[in-house]
Backbone as CSV, one residue per row, in Angstrom:
resi,resn,N_x,N_y,N_z,CA_x,CA_y,CA_z,C_x,C_y,C_z
1,MET,0.714,-1.692,0.180,-0.004,-0.152,-0.117,0.710,0.957,-0.307
2,ALA,0.564,2.032,-0.045,0.879,3.518,-0.893,0.712,3.773,1.193
3,GLU,2.058,4.788,1.184,2.085,5.482,2.439,1.296,6.116,3.034
4,GLU,0.945,5.977,4.202,-0.012,5.867,4.693,-0.742,7.534,5.265
5,SER,-1.890,7.714,5.058,-2.410,9.227,5.748,-2.109,9.697,6.978
6,THR,-2.651,10.364,7.271,-2.875,10.074,9.005,-3.778,10.641,8.616
7,LYS,-4.599,11.289,8.126,-6.323,11.585,7.422,-6.972,10.870,7.105
8,ILE,-8.587,10.824,6.785,-9.760,10.381,6.256,-10.732,10.627,6.023
9,LEU,-11.579,10.434,5.023,-12.286,11.119,4.764,-13.600,11.014,5.306
10,ALA,-14.123,11.974,5.775,-15.247,11.538,6.497,-16.662,12.064,6.359
11,GLY,-16.794,13.098,5.554,-17.617,14.196,5.711,-17.783,14.921,3.799
12,LYS,-18.518,15.280,3.892,-18.721,16.172,3.413,-19.785,17.459,3.641
13,ILE,-19.192,18.822,2.912,-20.665,19.407,3.015,-21.205,19.759,2.294
14,SER,-22.727,19.625,2.271,-23.527,19.419,1.339,-24.190,20.155,0.666
15,ALA,-24.821,21.872,1.426,-25.749,22.726,1.880,-25.192,23.740,2.357
16,ALA,-26.018,24.550,2.053,-26.208,25.918,3.407,-27.323,25.866,4.517
17,TYR,-27.726,26.040,5.135,-28.554,25.399,6.304,-28.683,27.002,6.614
18,GLY,-30.546,27.294,6.305,-30.710,29.135,7.140,-29.616,29.880,6.049
19,ILE,-30.048,30.643,7.177,-29.270,32.352,7.286,-28.457,32.486,7.908
20,LYS,-27.780,31.549,8.852,-26.874,32.431,9.812,-25.887,31.319,10.043
21,GLY,-24.970,31.246,8.850,-24.151,30.469,8.408,-24.302,29.485,9.113
22,TRP,-24.578,28.461,9.269,-24.994,27.616,9.441,-24.791,26.378,8.106
23,VAL,-24.765,25.054,7.638,-23.961,24.136,6.720,-24.249,23.374,6.653
24,LYS,-25.054,22.659,5.972,-25.559,20.566,6.136,-24.258,20.045,5.610
25,VAL,-24.095,18.783,6.666,-23.003,18.123,6.815,-23.050,16.155,6.524
26,TYR,-22.609,15.903,5.241,-23.649,14.120,4.804,-21.772,13.479,5.626
27,SER,-22.569,13.321,6.521,-21.121,12.635,7.491,-21.010,10.321,6.566
28,TYR,-19.865,10.349,6.598,-19.714,9.065,6.309,-19.345,8.215,7.250
29,THR,-19.365,8.499,9.296,-19.334,8.235,10.121,-20.409,7.180,10.445
30,ASP,-20.744,6.219,11.647,-21.186,5.446,11.847,-21.050,5.240,13.151
31,PRO,-21.682,5.658,14.557,-23.158,6.548,13.514,-23.168,8.337,13.275
32,ILE,-23.532,8.472,12.549,-23.263,9.800,11.237,-23.038,10.143,12.784
33,GLU,-23.426,11.060,13.561,-23.115,11.659,15.226,-21.813,11.992,14.907
34,HIS,-20.898,11.210,15.450,-19.274,11.165,15.746,-18.637,11.820,14.516
35,ILE,-19.136,12.391,13.467,-18.072,13.229,13.086,-18.139,14.430,12.995
36,LEU,-18.712,14.550,14.332,-18.942,16.209,15.529,-17.744,16.105,16.420
37,SER,-17.613,14.868,16.791,-16.533,14.829,18.415,-14.993,14.894,17.184
38,TYR,-14.970,14.740,16.053,-13.388,14.841,15.410,-12.812,15.998,14.895
39,ALA,-13.152,17.100,15.516,-13.001,18.489,15.457,-11.668,19.285,15.303
40,PRO,-10.239,19.780,15.009,-11.321,20.449,13.807,-10.994,19.604,12.851
41,TRP,-11.972,19.729,11.703,-11.266,19.807,10.228,-10.904,20.030,9.557
42,LEU,-10.598,19.129,8.720,-9.277,19.965,7.535,-10.219,19.694,6.209
43,LEU,-11.031,20.585,5.620,-11.250,20.833,4.576,-10.786,20.833,3.518
44,LYS,-11.294,20.075,2.302,-10.811,19.976,0.686,-11.875,20.117,-0.186
45,ARG,-10.922,20.889,-1.305,-12.294,20.807,-2.412,-10.860,21.013,-3.279
46,ARG,-10.710,20.583,-4.341,-9.299,20.339,-6.126,-8.386,20.909,-4.565
47,SER,-7.343,22.059,-5.119,-6.109,22.211,-4.217,-6.268,22.943,-3.483
48,THR,-8.261,23.346,-3.257,-7.246,24.119,-1.551,-7.390,23.518,-0.284
49,GLU,-7.465,23.451,0.975,-7.404,23.108,1.598,-7.579,23.679,3.051
50,LYS,-8.114,24.109,4.019,-8.559,24.970,4.848,-8.408,23.953,6.424
51,LEU,-7.929,24.762,7.631,-8.787,24.150,8.760,-10.066,25.059,9.343
52,LEU,-11.159,24.325,9.329,-12.691,24.818,10.120,-12.595,23.832,11.806
53,LYS,-13.339,25.677,12.166,-13.436,24.759,14.131,-15.158,25.071,13.865
54,LEU,-15.415,24.335,15.077,-17.371,24.110,14.687,-17.263,24.904,16.304
55,ASP,-18.092,26.160,15.679,-19.188,26.504,17.694,-20.057,25.644,17.565
56,ASN,-20.810,24.996,17.047,-21.853,24.404,17.782,-22.243,23.368,16.165
57,GLY,-22.686,22.049,16.458,-22.979,20.923,15.696,-23.527,19.921,16.360
58,LYS,-25.385,19.336,15.350,-25.414,18.491,15.703,-26.482,18.140,14.884
59,THR,-27.609,16.939,15.050,-27.382,16.401,14.096,-29.231,17.129,13.687
60,HIS,-29.651,16.496,12.575,-31.376,17.035,11.947,-31.562,16.355,11.040
61,GLY,-32.839,15.890,11.189,-33.335,15.536,10.772,-32.404,13.334,9.946
62,LYS,-31.838,13.374,9.073,-31.449,11.825,8.934,-30.028,12.566,8.519
63,GLY,-29.681,13.869,9.205,-28.556,14.526,8.723,-27.744,15.063,9.544
64,ILE,-27.063,16.049,9.629,-26.084,16.476,10.556,-25.961,18.468,10.022
65,VAL,-25.996,19.613,10.908,-25.897,20.488,10.288,-24.660,21.328,11.714
66,VAL,-23.987,21.804,11.105,-22.959,22.622,11.935,-23.322,24.123,11.479
67,LEU,-22.796,25.134,12.870,-22.448,26.230,12.541,-20.241,26.370,12.452
68,PRO,-19.807,26.746,11.601,-18.580,27.087,11.469,-18.272,27.927,12.982
69,GLU,-16.925,27.991,12.879,-16.419,28.743,14.025,-16.457,30.545,12.702
70,GLY,-17.231,31.406,13.788,-16.782,32.450,12.980,-18.529,33.311,12.031
71,PHE,-18.601,32.437,11.704,-19.748,32.114,10.285,-21.068,33.130,11.511
72,GLN,-21.789,33.827,10.347,-22.677,34.720,10.376,-23.780,34.481,10.089
73,ASP,-24.032,34.337,8.357,-24.329,34.474,7.421,-24.840,33.388,6.226
74,ARG,-25.677,33.661,5.883,-25.716,32.361,4.259,-24.255,32.300,3.475
75,ASN,-23.740,33.561,2.987,-22.654,33.899,2.842,-21.375,32.781,2.510
76,GLN,-21.315,33.359,3.783,-20.443,32.171,4.542,-20.204,30.642,4.060
77,ALA,-21.489,30.184,4.837,-21.596,29.277,4.465,-21.297,28.878,2.988
78,GLU,-22.050,29.570,2.157,-22.105,28.847,0.419,-20.629,28.411,0.213
79,GLU,-19.967,28.903,0.724,-18.340,29.102,0.157,-18.232,28.675,0.723
80,LEU,-18.726,26.982,1.271,-18.272,25.966,1.912,-18.890,24.754,0.696
81,ILE,-19.523,24.447,0.045,-20.593,23.551,-0.134,-19.310,23.365,-0.827
82,GLY,-19.410,21.926,-0.992,-18.450,20.917,-1.726,-17.341,20.346,-1.320
83,TYR,-16.817,21.119,0.100,-15.576,19.755,0.792,-15.749,19.625,1.184
84,GLU,-14.893,18.584,0.664,-14.912,17.743,1.973,-14.056,17.555,3.268
85,ILE,-14.600,16.930,3.852,-14.264,16.494,5.369,-13.473,15.714,6.105
86,TRP,-11.532,16.066,5.971,-10.988,14.988,6.638,-11.002,14.656,7.409
87,VAL,-10.658,14.517,8.557,-10.107,13.995,9.794,-8.807,13.169,10.252
88,ASP,-8.480,13.251,11.650,-7.539,12.799,11.945,-7.347,11.638,12.388
89,LYS,-7.449,10.324,11.608,-7.443,8.396,12.503,-6.810,8.161,13.461
90,HIS,-6.314,8.863,13.796,-5.769,8.918,15.286,-6.817,9.222,16.587
91,ALA,-7.510,9.944,16.330,-8.667,10.372,16.763,-9.879,9.680,17.035
92,LEU,-10.419,8.151,15.782,-10.924,6.910,16.163,-11.044,6.488,17.291
93,PRO,-12.091,5.760,17.624,-12.150,5.177,18.749,-11.696,3.880,18.292
94,LYS,-10.264,2.817,19.400,-10.315,1.552,19.027,-11.077,0.637,19.136
95,LEU,-11.094,-0.292,17.975,-11.761,-1.230,18.111,-11.984,-2.616,18.558
96,ASP,-12.264,-3.468,18.452,-12.341,-5.021,18.865,-10.966,-5.638,18.321
97,GLN,-11.103,-6.308,18.376,-9.972,-7.785,17.411,-10.725,-7.940,16.629
98,ASP,-10.127,-7.752,15.432,-11.325,-8.813,14.077,-12.494,-7.425,14.154
99,ASP,-12.750,-6.065,13.664,-13.308,-5.406,13.719,-12.406,-4.441,12.647
100,TYR,-12.405,-4.372,11.613,-11.946,-3.032,11.010,-12.350,-2.009,10.322
101,TYR,-11.809,-0.905,10.594,-12.074,0.459,10.129,-12.378,0.303,8.147
102,TRP,-12.754,0.564,7.444,-13.108,0.368,6.161,-11.651,0.636,5.096
103,HIS,-11.269,2.005,6.244,-9.752,2.683,5.501,-8.768,1.745,5.711
104,GLN,-9.163,0.675,6.362,-7.927,-0.089,6.774,-7.921,-1.119,6.021
105,LEU,-9.079,-1.803,4.902,-9.253,-2.657,4.559,-8.853,-2.221,2.834
106,LYS,-9.236,-0.837,2.562,-8.769,-0.453,1.258,-7.000,-0.610,0.657
107,GLY,-7.387,-1.218,-0.031,-6.170,-1.704,-1.045,-4.918,-2.991,-0.671
108,LEU,-6.216,-3.931,0.138,-6.022,-4.727,0.538,-5.445,-6.029,-0.371
109,ALA,-4.614,-6.910,-1.089,-5.414,-8.230,-1.397,-5.931,-8.834,-1.201
110,VAL,-6.949,-9.002,-2.228,-8.344,-10.359,-1.870,-7.210,-11.752,-2.999
111,ILE,-7.029,-12.716,-1.992,-6.677,-14.142,-1.722,-7.791,-15.163,-1.732
112,ASN,-8.274,-15.983,-2.842,-8.535,-16.858,-2.531,-8.488,-18.247,-1.987
113,GLU,-9.300,-19.034,-1.354,-8.179,-20.521,-0.931,-7.642,-21.150,-1.724
114,ALA,-7.636,-20.774,-3.318,-6.629,-22.036,-4.665,-5.234,-21.129,-4.400
115,ASP,-5.638,-19.615,-3.942,-4.161,-19.072,-3.659,-4.136,-18.188,-4.776
116,GLU,-5.793,-18.037,-6.031,-4.946,-16.928,-6.960,-5.305,-15.358,-5.826
117,CYS,-4.451,-14.931,-7.007,-5.409,-13.447,-6.699,-6.347,-12.626,-7.066
118,LEU,-7.686,-12.328,-6.408,-8.554,-11.088,-7.417,-8.866,-10.267,-7.526
119,GLY,-7.743,-9.543,-7.161,-7.175,-8.130,-7.071,-7.195,-7.381,-5.286
120,VAL,-7.358,-5.954,-5.611,-7.406,-5.119,-3.889,-8.869,-5.049,-3.979
121,ILE,-8.688,-4.401,-2.858,-10.387,-4.234,-2.278,-9.963,-2.302,-2.745
122,ASP,-10.740,-1.864,-3.547,-11.063,-0.468,-4.290,-11.797,0.110,-3.321
123,GLN,-13.230,-0.375,-2.389,-13.668,0.408,-2.444,-14.687,-0.791,-1.160
124,MET,-15.872,0.085,-0.032,-17.046,-1.313,0.448,-17.807,-0.048,0.086
125,LEU,-18.884,-1.136,0.287,-20.494,-0.980,0.024,-21.394,-1.345,1.177
126,GLU,-22.570,-0.668,1.416,-23.354,-0.866,2.842,-24.108,-1.412,1.750
127,THR,-24.894,-2.046,2.082,-25.982,-2.291,0.946,-27.291,-2.884,2.138
128,GLY,-26.944,-2.711,3.711,-28.068,-3.094,4.825,-28.126,-4.407,5.034
129,ALA,-27.946,-5.447,4.134,-27.796,-6.683,4.841,-26.568,-7.078,4.981
130,ASN,-25.788,-7.026,4.120,-23.638,-6.600,5.058,-23.341,-5.918,4.200
131,ASP,-22.487,-5.189,4.508,-21.178,-4.820,3.816,-20.667,-5.252,2.542
132,VAL,-20.247,-5.352,1.218,-19.387,-5.187,0.162,-18.557,-5.341,-0.354
133,ILE,-17.309,-5.516,-0.731,-16.035,-5.586,-0.939,-15.808,-5.425,-1.996
134,VAL,-15.421,-4.354,-3.636,-15.473,-4.461,-4.508,-14.035,-4.602,-4.524
135,VAL,-13.869,-5.685,-5.158,-11.900,-6.298,-5.794,-12.077,-5.595,-6.693
136,SER,-11.578,-4.930,-7.066,-10.697,-4.495,-8.908,-9.432,-5.254,-9.285
137,PRO,-9.227,-5.293,-10.371,-8.001,-5.688,-10.789,-6.496,-5.351,-10.519
138,THR,-6.084,-6.276,-10.487,-4.733,-5.784,-10.539,-3.825,-6.287,-11.694
139,LYS,-2.137,-5.837,-11.720,-2.022,-6.371,-12.413,-0.924,-7.910,-12.946
140,ASP,-1.640,-7.856,-10.967,-1.154,-9.744,-10.190,-2.428,-10.887,-10.557
141,SER,-3.400,-10.014,-10.133,-4.586,-10.903,-10.722,-4.618,-11.673,-11.658
142,ILE,-6.052,-12.626,-10.966,-6.084,-13.454,-12.066,-5.861,-13.964,-13.770
143,ASP,-6.920,-12.496,-13.656,-7.944,-11.907,-14.479,-8.117,-10.452,-14.382
144,ASP,-8.709,-9.632,-15.774,-9.224,-8.303,-14.976,-10.555,-7.882,-14.878
145,GLN,-11.416,-8.904,-14.321,-12.337,-8.404,-14.009,-12.028,-8.212,-12.655
146,GLU,-13.582,-6.725,-12.176,-13.970,-6.626,-11.345,-14.887,-7.762,-10.493
147,ARG,-15.039,-7.913,-8.685,-15.860,-8.439,-8.621,-16.593,-7.933,-6.988
148,LEU,-17.682,-8.596,-6.946,-18.397,-7.877,-5.574,-18.509,-8.679,-4.851
149,ILE,-17.781,-9.049,-3.563,-17.954,-9.792,-2.765,-18.540,-9.738,-0.812
150,PRO,-19.655,-10.384,-0.897,-20.457,-10.160,0.584,-19.564,-10.141,1.864
151,TRP,-18.921,-9.202,3.304,-18.344,-9.340,3.759,-19.170,-9.784,4.622
152,VAL,-19.131,-11.275,4.643,-20.127,-11.917,5.639,-18.140,-13.474,6.410
153,GLU,-18.279,-13.352,7.653,-17.494,-13.976,8.063,-18.070,-15.237,8.589
154,PRO,-18.001,-16.250,8.483,-16.423,-17.012,7.474,-16.849,-17.232,6.720
155,GLU,-18.476,-17.690,6.393,-18.293,-17.912,5.166,-18.263,-17.149,3.818
156,PHE,-17.379,-16.060,3.237,-16.620,-15.651,2.747,-15.968,-14.822,3.027
157,ILE,-15.431,-14.185,3.949,-13.772,-13.526,4.403,-13.911,-14.911,5.827
158,ARG,-12.085,-15.331,5.607,-12.000,-16.024,6.114,-11.318,-15.208,7.256
159,GLN,-10.354,-14.446,6.627,-8.767,-13.776,7.538,-8.656,-12.921,6.788
160,VAL,-8.197,-11.458,7.689,-8.184,-10.430,7.278,-6.492,-10.493,8.444
161,ASP,-5.053,-10.279,7.649,-4.437,-10.052,7.294,-3.872,-8.257,7.341
162,LEU,-4.046,-7.365,8.107,-3.623,-5.951,7.515,-1.441,-6.047,7.844
163,ALA,-1.095,-6.759,8.465,0.833,-7.030,8.392,0.742,-7.175,7.349
164,ASN,0.738,-8.730,6.679,0.940,-8.760,5.200,0.008,-8.423,4.163
165,GLU,-1.662,-7.429,4.685,-1.662,-6.736,3.579,-2.935,-7.363,2.319
166,LYS,-3.657,-8.390,3.141,-4.723,-9.495,2.471,-5.461,-9.703,3.249
167,VAL,-6.408,-10.190,2.549,-7.563,-10.745,3.079,-8.144,-12.045,2.083
168,LEU,-7.740,-13.595,2.974,-8.648,-14.846,2.422,-10.043,-14.965,2.841
169,VAL,-10.576,-15.209,1.124,-11.929,-14.764,0.719,-11.507,-16.782,0.401
170,THR,-13.395,-17.105,0.121,-13.772,-18.373,0.043,-14.057,-17.756,-1.723
171,TRP,-13.740,-17.737,-2.473,-14.268,-16.930,-3.357,-13.945,-17.631,-4.741
172,SER,-14.793,-18.392,-5.424,-14.192,-18.754,-6.699,-13.753,-18.013,-7.429
173,ALA,-12.540,-17.896,-8.779,-13.051,-17.019,-9.761,-13.973,-17.016,-10.189
174,GLU,-14.234,-17.781,-10.533,-15.469,-18.589,-11.483,-16.386,-17.699,-10.779
175,TYR,-16.673,-17.009,-10.078,-17.971,-16.113,-9.854,-18.244,-14.566,-9.904
């Protein structure tokens, strides 16, 4: 894997909210309100980066709204639309053994029980019933096929080896 960044993508500012400087936030955290505990945020959009501190934040309906420090009107809020929210991954809570953050899995090689490389984990999808890993082909994989593998342990996901950057799966190359 490439050199690890200390920041992870936690959400995105999606819209202005009201007239007093609040913004709507789409949170990638689970539960969504955890994004509020990781401030200050590093905002990124194209080549622009800036730190953002919060005066206030709360759940609102199915989302989150925040008031950035020093913001007082809608014009200021509208300038933040489209910025990604990045947080320090060292601020994330420690997980139990055999639990993983999605960012830890991205880029791991996916090897089946026949010792065939199926590719690497490109992304994770939340489907409701269970998560799904999207396995993209690489120069080392057995073919050029993208695969969707349900994250169901131990039926399909046998072992995660972060140290050796691989996941052992019970997934045939023919699937």
